[in-house]
SETOR-160972 format. One line per 4 residues: number of its first residue (from 1); for each residue x, y, z of N, C-alpha, C. Coordinates in nm, 3 decimals. Layout:
SETOR-160972
NUM) X/Y/Z/X/Y/Z/X/Y/Z | ...;
END
This chain:
SETOR-160972
1) 0.084/-0.117/0.000/0.000/0.000/0.000/0.089/0.124/0.000 | 0.061/0.216/-0.087/0.142/0.335/-0.102/0.066/0.457/-0.052 | 0.116/0.521/0.054/0.051/0.638/0.112/0.112/0.765/0.053 | 0.032/0.868/0.045/0.084/0.997/-0.001/0.176/1.055/0.106;
5) 0.259/1.151/0.065/0.349/1.217/0.159/0.267/1.286/0.268 | 0.156/1.346/0.230/0.072/1.416/0.328/0.024/1.319/0.436 | -0.020/1.201/0.395/-0.068/1.100/0.490/0.046/1.052/0.580 | 0.162/1.030/0.523/0.277/0.985/0.602/0.318/1.090/0.704;
9) 0.321/1.217/0.662/0.354/1.323/0.756/0.249/1.331/0.867 | 0.123/1.311/0.832/0.019/1.314/0.934/0.035/1.198/1.032 | 0.069/1.079/0.982/0.096/0.966/1.070/0.214/0.996/1.162 | 0.316/1.063/1.109/0.431/1.103/1.191/0.389/1.199/1.301;
13) 0.302/1.294/1.265/0.250/1.387/1.365/0.173/1.311/1.473 | 0.088/1.217/1.432/0.011/1.139/1.530/0.103/1.058/1.622 | 0.212/1.007/1.567/0.308/0.933/1.649/0.371/1.026/1.754 | 0.406/1.147/1.712/0.464/1.243/1.806/0.362/1.284/1.913;
17) 0.238/1.308/1.871/0.133/1.343/1.967/0.112/1.229/2.066 | 0.118/1.107/2.019/0.104/0.991/2.107/0.220/0.982/2.206 | 0.341/1.007/2.159/0.457/1.004/2.248/0.445/1.109/2.358 | 0.398/1.228/2.321/0.380/1.334/2.421/0.267/1.303/2.517;
21) 0.160/1.240/2.466/0.050/1.201/2.553/0.093/1.095/2.654 | 0.174/1.000/2.609/0.225/0.897/2.699/0.315/0.960/2.805 | 0.399/1.055/2.764/0.486/1.124/2.860/0.403/1.199/2.963 | 0.296/1.264/2.919/0.208/1.337/3.012/0.139/1.239/3.107;
25) 0.098/1.123/3.055/0.037/1.021/3.141/0.134/0.980/3.253 | 0.259/0.950/3.213/0.357/0.909/3.314/0.381/1.019/3.416 | 0.384/1.144/3.371/0.411/1.253/3.464/0.293/1.282/3.555 | 0.173/1.291/3.500/0.059/1.338/3.579/-0.023/1.228/3.645;
29) -0.017/1.106/3.592/-0.096/0.998/3.652/-0.011/0.895/3.725 | 0.112/0.876/3.679/0.202/0.782/3.746/0.303/0.854/3.835 | 0.297/0.988/3.836/0.383/1.073/3.919/0.533/1.051/3.895 | 0.571/1.029/3.770/0.712/1.018/3.734/0.758/1.155/3.685;
33) 0.836/1.224/3.767/0.883/1.357/3.730/0.992/1.347/3.623 | 0.982/1.427/3.519/1.082/1.420/3.412/1.215/1.483/3.454 | 1.322/1.419/3.414/1.456/1.472/3.438/1.491/1.569/3.324 | 1.607/1.636/3.331/1.643/1.729/3.224/1.646/1.666/3.085;
37) 1.699/1.544/3.073/1.703/1.480/2.941/1.563/1.443/2.893 | 1.473/1.406/2.984/1.335/1.377/2.946/1.268/1.502/2.889 | 1.292/1.615/2.954/1.235/1.741/2.908/1.290/1.775/2.769 | 1.419/1.755/2.749/1.480/1.780/2.618/1.418/1.693/2.511;
41) 1.399/1.565/2.543/1.340/1.473/2.446/1.197/1.514/2.413 | 1.123/1.560/2.511/0.986/1.606/2.485/0.985/1.726/2.392 | 1.078/1.819/2.414/1.084/1.937/2.328/1.117/1.897/2.184 | 1.206/1.799/2.169/1.244/1.755/2.034/1.129/1.679/1.969;
45) 1.057/1.596/2.043/0.939/1.527/1.990/0.837/1.631/1.942 | 0.818/1.735/2.022/0.726/1.843/1.984/0.772/1.909/1.854 | 0.902/1.934/1.841/0.957/1.996/1.721/0.936/1.908/1.598 | 0.963/1.779/1.611/0.940/1.686/1.500/0.791/1.683/1.465;
49) 0.706/1.678/1.568/0.561/1.674/1.545/0.509/1.797/1.474 | 0.556/1.914/1.515/0.514/2.040/1.450/0.562/2.042/1.306 | 0.682/1.995/1.281/0.735/1.989/1.144/0.647/1.900/1.057 | 0.612/1.784/1.111/0.530/1.692/1.032/0.386/1.742/1.015;
53) 0.334/1.807/1.117/0.199/1.864/1.104/0.198/1.975/1.000 | 0.300/2.060/1.001/0.308/2.166/0.902/0.313/2.108/0.760 | 0.389/2.001/0.744/0.398/1.936/0.613/0.264/1.876/0.572 | 0.195/1.816/0.666/0.065/1.755/0.635/-0.038/1.862/0.600;
57) -0.036/1.974/0.671/-0.133/2.080/0.644/-0.102/2.149/0.511 | 0.026/2.178/0.489/0.063/2.251/0.368/0.049/2.165/0.243 | 0.074/2.034/0.254/0.071/1.943/0.141/0.159/1.998/0.027 | 0.291/2.010/0.055/0.381/2.075/-0.041/0.409/1.990/-0.165;
61) 0.473/2.053/-0.261/0.520/1.982/-0.379/0.649/1.909/-0.348 | 0.718/1.866/-0.453/0.839/1.785/-0.435/0.947/1.855/-0.351 | 0.973/1.981/-0.381/1.076/2.053/-0.307/1.037/2.068/-0.161 | 0.912/2.101/-0.135/0.864/2.115/0.002/0.871/1.984/0.079;
65) 0.835/1.876/0.012/0.842/1.744/0.076/0.986/1.715/0.116 | 1.079/1.747/0.028/1.220/1.723/0.060/1.265/1.808/0.178 | 1.225/1.935/0.182/1.264/2.023/0.291/1.207/1.971/0.424 | 1.078/1.942/0.426/1.016/1.890/0.548/1.078/1.756/0.588;
69) 1.106/1.672/0.490/1.166/1.541/0.520/1.303/1.556/0.584 | 1.384/1.646/0.529/1.517/1.667/0.584/1.507/1.724/0.726 | 1.417/1.820/0.746/1.399/1.876/0.881/1.356/1.768/0.980 | 1.256/1.689/0.941/1.209/1.581/1.030/1.321/1.481/1.057;
73) 1.397/1.448/0.955/1.508/1.354/0.971/1.614/1.410/1.065 | 1.653/1.536/1.045/1.757/1.597/1.131/1.710/1.611/1.275 | 1.587/1.660/1.295/1.536/1.674/1.431/1.527/1.537/1.499 | 1.482/1.436/1.424/1.470/1.301/1.481/1.606/1.243/1.516;
77) 1.705/1.268/1.431/1.840/1.218/1.460/1.898/1.288/1.583 | 1.870/1.417/1.597/1.914/1.490/1.716/1.846/1.431/1.839 | 1.715/1.405/1.829/1.642/1.343/1.939/1.696/1.205/1.973 | 1.732/1.129/1.870/1.788/0.996/1.893/1.922/1.006/1.967;
81) 2.000/1.108/1.935/2.128/1.123/2.005/2.107/1.159/2.152 | 2.007/1.244/2.181/1.977/1.278/2.321/1.923/1.154/2.394 | 1.834/1.081/2.330/1.781/0.958/2.391/1.892/0.855/2.411 | 1.981/0.845/2.313/2.094/0.753/2.326/2.182/0.788/2.444;
85) 2.206/0.917/2.465/2.285/0.959/2.582/2.212/0.921/2.710 | 2.080/0.939/2.710/2.001/0.906/2.829/2.010/0.756/2.859 | 1.997/0.674/2.757/2.009/0.529/2.775/2.150/0.494/2.824 | 2.251/0.560/2.769/2.389/0.536/2.811/2.406/0.570/2.959;
89) 2.351/0.686/3.002/2.360/0.724/3.145/2.294/0.619/3.234 | 2.183/0.564/3.186/2.111/0.464/3.266/2.189/0.333/3.278 | 2.283/0.309/3.191/2.360/0.185/3.195/2.499/0.202/3.256 | 2.529/0.322/3.305/2.659/0.343/3.370/2.662/0.274/3.506;
93) 2.780/0.227/3.547/2.792/0.177/3.684/2.765/0.291/3.782 | 2.709/0.262/3.898/2.672/0.367/3.993/2.784/0.466/4.026 | 2.908/0.418/4.031/3.018/0.508/4.066/3.054/0.605/3.953 | 3.007/0.579/3.832/3.037/0.667/3.719/2.922/0.763/3.685;
97) 2.809/0.748/3.753/2.694/0.835/3.726/2.728/0.977/3.772 | 2.701/1.079/3.688/2.729/1.216/3.730/2.644/1.255/3.851 | 2.691/1.357/3.921/2.617/1.404/4.038/2.484/1.465/3.996 | 2.387/1.458/4.086/2.259/1.523/4.061/2.278/1.673/4.074;
101) 2.216/1.746/3.985/2.225/1.891/3.988/2.105/1.950/4.061 | 2.096/2.082/4.060/1.980/2.147/4.121/1.853/2.113/4.042 | 1.739/2.134/4.103/1.611/2.108/4.037/1.595/2.191/3.910 | 1.519/2.138/3.817/1.504/2.203/3.688/1.439/2.341/3.699;
105) 1.347/2.357/3.792/1.284/2.489/3.812/1.388/2.591/3.857 | 1.475/2.550/3.948/1.581/2.639/3.996/1.674/2.678/3.881 | 1.708/2.580/3.799/1.799/2.606/3.686/1.738/2.708/3.590 | 1.610/2.691/3.557/1.544/2.784/3.465/1.539/2.926/3.522;
109) 1.525/2.937/3.652/1.514/3.070/3.715/1.649/3.137/3.736 | 1.755/3.061/3.769/1.878/3.121/3.817/2.000/3.100/3.729 | 1.995/3.014/3.631/2.112/2.987/3.549/2.101/3.061/3.417 | 2.216/3.097/3.356/2.211/3.157/3.222/2.163/3.053/3.119;
113) 2.116/3.102/3.007/2.060/3.014/2.905/2.159/2.907/2.859 | 2.285/2.943/2.840/2.383/2.845/2.792/2.402/2.731/2.891 | 2.408/2.764/3.020/2.424/2.661/3.123/2.298/2.574/3.131 | 2.181/2.636/3.116/2.055/2.562/3.118/2.049/2.463/3.001;
117) 2.086/2.509/2.882/2.086/2.421/2.765/2.186/2.307/2.782 | 2.302/2.338/2.837/2.402/2.234/2.861/2.348/2.127/2.955 | 2.281/2.169/3.061/2.222/2.075/3.156/2.112/1.993/3.090 | 2.029/2.059/3.009/1.919/1.988/2.944/1.968/1.884/2.844;
121) 2.084/1.906/2.785/2.134/1.814/2.683/2.235/1.713/2.734 | 2.295/1.739/2.851/2.394/1.645/2.902/2.340/1.556/3.013 | 2.241/1.605/3.086/2.179/1.525/3.192/2.256/1.533/3.323 | 2.191/1.480/3.425/2.251/1.476/3.559/2.232/1.335/3.615;
125) 2.270/1.318/3.740/2.257/1.188/3.804/2.115/1.137/3.809 | 2.018/1.229/3.821/1.879/1.186/3.825/1.834/1.123/3.693 | 1.905/1.154/3.584/1.872/1.097/3.454/1.908/0.949/3.446 | 1.995/0.903/3.535/2.039/0.763/3.534/1.938/0.669/3.599;
129) 1.840/0.725/3.668/1.741/0.644/3.738/1.642/0.583/3.637 | 1.616/0.452/3.652/1.519/0.384/3.567/1.393/0.363/3.649 | 1.284/0.431/3.611/1.159/0.423/3.686/1.060/0.323/3.629 | 1.076/0.287/3.502/0.975/0.205/3.435/1.041/0.134/3.319;
133) 1.002/0.009/3.297/1.050/-0.064/3.179/0.935/-0.144/3.118 | 0.948/-0.169/2.990/0.854/-0.255/2.918/0.935/-0.331/2.814 | 0.925/-0.462/2.817/1.003/-0.549/2.728/1.153/-0.520/2.736 | 1.198/-0.486/2.856/1.339/-0.464/2.880/1.391/-0.326/2.844;
137) 1.305/-0.239/2.792/1.348/-0.103/2.757/1.286/-0.002/2.852 | 1.368/0.096/2.891/1.319/0.206/2.976/1.247/0.308/2.888 | 1.192/0.411/2.950/1.123/0.516/2.874/1.218/0.580/2.773 | 1.342/0.616/2.810/1.433/0.671/2.709/1.465/0.571/2.598;
141) 1.468/0.443/2.631/1.491/0.341/2.528/1.379/0.339/2.427 | 1.255/0.345/2.475/1.141/0.349/2.384/1.137/0.479/2.305 | 1.178/0.588/2.369/1.184/0.716/2.299/1.289/0.709/2.188 | 1.401/0.644/2.214/1.502/0.624/2.111/1.444/0.546/1.993;
145) 1.370/0.440/2.021/1.304/0.364/1.914/1.210/0.456/1.835 | 1.133/0.538/1.906/1.042/0.630/1.840/1.116/0.727/1.749 | 1.227/0.784/1.797/1.304/0.878/1.714/1.362/0.809/1.591 | 1.410/0.686/1.608/1.463/0.613/1.492/1.354/0.590/1.389;
149) 1.235/0.551/1.434/1.124/0.529/1.340/1.082/0.660/1.273 | 1.080/0.770/1.347/1.047/0.900/1.288/1.154/0.941/1.187 | 1.280/0.914/1.217/1.387/0.946/1.122/1.372/0.862/0.995 | 1.337/0.736/1.011/1.314/0.650/0.894/1.197/0.702/0.810;
153) 1.093/0.747/0.877/0.978/0.803/0.806/1.019/0.928/0.728 | 1.095/1.016/0.792/1.143/1.135/0.723/1.232/1.100/0.604 | 1.322/1.007/0.625/1.410/0.965/0.517/1.334/0.897/0.404 | 1.234/0.820/0.437/1.156/0.752/0.334/1.078/0.853/0.250;
157) 1.029/0.959/0.313/0.956/1.061/0.238/1.050/1.131/0.140 | 1.171/1.156/0.184/1.269/1.220/0.096/1.298/1.129/-0.023 | 1.315/1.003/0.006/1.351/0.905/-0.097/1.238/0.878/-0.196 | 1.114/0.889/-0.148/0.998/0.860/-0.232/0.968/0.969/-0.334;
161) 1.027/1.088/-0.315/1.005/1.196/-0.411/1.100/1.174/-0.526 | 1.045/1.153/-0.643/1.132/1.127/-0.759/1.203/1.256/-0.800 | 1.329/1.243/-0.844/1.408/1.361/-0.878/1.355/1.438/-0.998;
END
């Protein structure tokens, strides 16, 4: 079955919306507070989702499909790298886990933007904690899978546009 680019971008948007809904469920109903890397991953999922929604709404021609595909692919790969770092932190031996930093609210209020971004992208000791698993993967592990699938979707849309 061959779907149009518009339909594929819309499915990508729905996947991102689902990922954010699941994250909200864990935060507000299961009381799992997000760490700095979790917040970063959510922002990147939102960025990929908005990119795909814009592509679905605009229904661009070949050049537009390529632009949106490349953006979705790059944002997804960036998200996969952040998720990969998070998974790596979760697998470090306890003695190698970085120290926990100040709370995220404190950081946003009192730290300069560059330091805040560094913390959001590098993580702290609290990022190494595994609160939930399914089929052997933690939440960041599943988020990594989601980013890889979104990157594949973006790449496939680019490839499907004939030159």
